C-alpha positions in Angstrom: 0.0 0.0 0.0 2.8 2.4 0.9 4.6 1.7 -2.3 1.5 2.3 -4.3 0.9 5.7 -2.6 4.5 6.7 -3.3 4.2 5.8 -6.9 0.9 7.7 -7.1 2.5 10.7 -5.5 5.4 10.7 -8.0 3.0 10.2 -10.9 0.9 13.1 -9.7 4.0 15.3 -9.5 5.2 14.3 -12.9 1.8 15.0 -14.4 2.0 18.4 -12.8 5.4 19.1 -14.4 3.9 18.0 -17.7 1.0 20.4 -17.2 3.5 23.2 -16.4 5.2 22.6 -19.7 2.0 22.4 -21.7 0.8 25.8 -20.2 4.2 27.5 -20.4 3.2 29.7 -23.3 1.1 31.7 -20.9 4.2 32.8 -19.0 5.9 36.1 -19.6 8.8 34.4 -21.4 7.4 31.3 -23.1 9.8 28.4 -23.3 10.4 26.9 -26.7 9.3 23.4 -27.5 12.9 22.2 -27.2 13.2 23.8 -23.8 9.9 22.2 -22.6 11.1 18.8 -23.7 14.5 19.4 -21.9 12.7 20.2 -18.6 10.4 17.2 -18.9 13.4 15.0 -19.5 15.9 16.4 -17.0 13.7 17.7 -14.1 11.4 14.7 -13.2 13.1 13.8 -10.0 14.0 17.4 -9.1 10.3 18.5 -9.4 9.1 15.6 -7.2 11.8 16.4 -4.6 11.3 20.2 -4.4 8.0 21.3 -6.0 5.5 18.5 -5.4 3.4 20.8 -3.2 3.2 23.6 -5.8 -0.1 23.6 -7.8 0.6 22.4 -11.3 0.6 24.7 -14.3 1.2 28.4 -14.4 4.2 30.5 -13.6 4.4 29.3 -10.0 5.7 25.8 -11.1 8.5 27.2 -13.1 9.4 29.7 -10.4 9.6 26.9 -7.9 12.3 25.2 -10.0 14.1 28.5 -10.4 14.1 29.2 -6.7 15.6 25.8 -6.0 18.2 26.2 -8.7 21.0 25.6 -6.2 19.5 22.2 -5.3 18.7 21.0 -8.8 20.7 18.4 -10.7 23.1 19.7 -13.3 20.9 18.6 -16.2 17.7 20.2 -14.7 19.5 23.4 -13.7 20.8 23.8 -17.3 17.3 23.2 -18.7 15.8 25.8 -16.4 18.5 28.3 -17.1 17.9 27.9 -20.8 14.4 29.4 -20.4 15.8 32.6 -19.0 18.6 33.0 -21.6 16.5 34.3 -24.5 15.1 37.1 -22.3 18.6 38.1 -21.2 20.1 38.2 -24.7 17.8 40.8 -26.2 18.3 43.0 -23.1 22.1 42.7 -23.4 21.8 43.6 -27.1 19.8 46.7 -26.3 22.3 47.7 -23.7 25.2 47.3 -26.1 23.4 49.1 -28.9 22.5 52.2 -26.7 26.1 53.5 -26.3 26.7 53.0 -30.1 23.6 55.0 -30.9 24.6 57.7 -28.4 28.2 57.9 -29.8 26.8 58.3 -33.3 24.8 61.4 -32.3 27.8 63.8 -31.9 29.1 62.8 -35.4 25.7 63.5 -36.8 25.3 66.9 -35.1 28.9 67.9 -35.8 28.3 67.9 -39.6 25.6 70.6 -39.7 27.7 72.8 -37.4 30.7 72.6 -39.8 28.4 73.4 -42.7 26.7 76.3 -41.0 29.9 78.4 -40.7 28.9 82.0 -41.7 30.9 85.2 -42.2 31.2 87.4 -39.1 29.4 90.8 -39.0 32.8 92.5 -39.5 33.4 90.5 -42.7 29.8 91.3 -44.0 30.4 95.0 -43.3 33.7 94.8 -45.2 32.0 93.3 -48.2 29.2 95.9 -48.2 31.8 98.6 -48.2 34.3 97.2 -50.7 31.8 95.7 -53.1 29.3 98.5 -53.4 30.1 99.2 -57.0 31.0 95.6 -58.0 27.7 94.0 -56.9 25.4 95.7 -59.4 27.8 94.7 -62.2 28.2 91.0 -61.5 25.2 90.0 -59.2 22.4 92.4 -60.2 19.9 89.5 -60.5 20.7 88.0 -57.1 18.9 89.3 -53.9 21.2 91.0 -51.6 22.1 89.5 -48.3 22.3 85.8 -47.4 24.5 83.0 -48.8 23.5 83.3 -52.5 24.8 86.8 -52.6 28.2 85.8 -51.2 28.3 82.7 -53.6 27.7 85.0 -56.6 30.6 87.2 -55.6 32.9 84.2 -55.1 32.0 82.8 -58.5 32.7 86.1 -60.2 35.9 87.0 -58.2 37.8 87.4 -61.5 35.6 90.4 -62.3 35.8 92.0 -58.9 37.9 95.0 -57.9 41.0 94.1 -55.7 39.4 95.5 -52.6 36.1 93.6 -53.1 37.9 90.4 -54.0 40.0 90.6 -50.8 36.9 91.1 -48.7 35.1 88.2 -50.3 38.1 85.9 -49.9 38.3 86.8 -46.2 34.7 86.0 -45.7 34.8 82.7 -47.6 37.0 81.0 -45.1 37.6 78.0 -47.5 40.4 76.8 -49.6 39.8 79.6 -52.2 40.0 82.3 -49.5 43.1 80.8 -48.0 44.8 80.6 -51.4 43.9 84.3 -52.1 45.1 85.6 -48.8 48.2 83.5 -48.9 49.3 84.8 -52.3 50.8 88.1 -51.0 52.9 86.3 -48.4 54.5 84.3 -51.2 56.1 87.4 -52.8 59.2 86.8 -54.9 62.5 87.0 -53.0 64.2 90.5 -53.0 66.5 91.1 -55.9 70.3 91.0 -55.0 71.8 94.4 -54.4 75.0 93.4 -56.3 75.8 90.9 -59.0 79.4 89.7 -59.2 80.2 89.3 -62.9 82.9 87.3 -64.5 85.2 89.2 -66.9 83.2 90.0 -70.0 84.5 89.9 -73.6 84.0 93.1 -75.7 81.2 91.6 -77.7 79.5 90.5 -74.5 79.6 94.0 -73.1 78.1 95.3 -76.4 75.4 92.8 -76.1 74.5 93.9 -72.6 74.5 97.6 -73.5 72.3 97.0 -76.5 69.9 94.7 -74.7 67.0 95.4 -72.3 69.6 97.2 -70.0 69.6 100.3 -72.3 67.1 102.2 -70.2 68.9 101.2 -67.0 72.2 102.5 -68.4 70.7 105.9 -69.1 68.9 106.2 -65.8 71.4 104.6 -63.4 74.8 104.8 -65.0 74.4 107.8 -67.3 77.3 109.7 -65.6 79.8 106.8 -66.0 82.5 107.2 -68.6 82.3 104.5 -71.3 85.1 102.0 -71.8 87.0 99.5 -69.7 83.7 97.7 -68.8 82.9 100.5 -66.3 79.2 100.8 -67.4 78.6 97.0 -67.1 80.2 97.1 -63.7 78.0 100.0 -62.7 74.9 97.9 -63.6 76.2 95.0 -61.6 76.9 97.2 -58.6 73.4 98.6 -58.7 71.6 95.3 -59.4 69.0 96.0 -56.7 67.8 99.1 -58.7 67.7 97.4 -62.2 64.7 96.4 -64.1 63.8 92.6 -64.0 64.6 92.3 -67.7 68.1 93.8 -67.3 68.8 91.5 -64.3 67.9 88.6 -66.5 70.4 89.8 -69.1 73.2 90.0 -66.6 72.4 86.7 -64.8 74.2 84.4 -67.3 77.4 86.4 -66.9 77.5 86.0 -63.0 80.7 84.6 -61.6 80.4 80.9 -60.6 
C-alpha cells in the first residue's frame, strides 16, 4: 500500500510538471518546444523532490524550480536556465546598442555645425563697403544678403575689384579664401643688391649695353664714362635698382 501511494504521488507530481510545460506559453517568457522537452526529460526527480506541493501549471511551477536552482541536478539546472537565456540576450543587445547610438549622435550633429559656418558681422560690413560698385555689375539678379549673394561674388571673383575680391576671400574661409590671402605672403625674393660678374669679352659688353639694359644704363649709369667695362660694372653694382629684364640679361654672366 505504501509503495502504491509513493508511486501515485510521484506520478501526480510528474503530471503536474507536464502540465506546467503544456501551459508554459502563458508565462511572460514562453519556453520553446525544445526547452519544454528538456525540462520534462531532466527535471522529473527534481520536481518531485522540491516542487510536489506547488499547484501544477502556471508560472508558480517554473518559479519553484528557479528558486531551488542551487539544489537542482546539473541537467535540470541547465534546462531551467535555458528558459531565461532568450530574455537576457535581447536585453544585453539593447544595452550594447545604446552606447553605439549615443556615440553616433555627436558625429551627426557635428556635420551641420561645420556646414553652418557664416561670415562674421565685420566681414559682412567689409563686403558691403568694398563691393558696393561691384555687386550691381556681376550680381544684379541675385537678392542682396544671405548665402546666395556671397556665392555669386565668389563665382565672379575674377571680375571684382581688388578691394572687393579681398573682402570676399576673407569671408569665404575656405580653400579659395586661404589661397587668395596667402598669395601676397609668397612674394618673390628680393633682388640681389649686387651681381658679381665674371670678366666680359668686348662683344658680351656690347650685347649687354644694347639689350634690355639700355634704359637702366641711361637712368642709373648715365654719368659713368664708357670704356673698360665700367658701365657694365655700374649695372652689376646697382643690381637692386635694375629692371627685372636687365637683371635677366646679366644673370648668365654672373661669376660661378
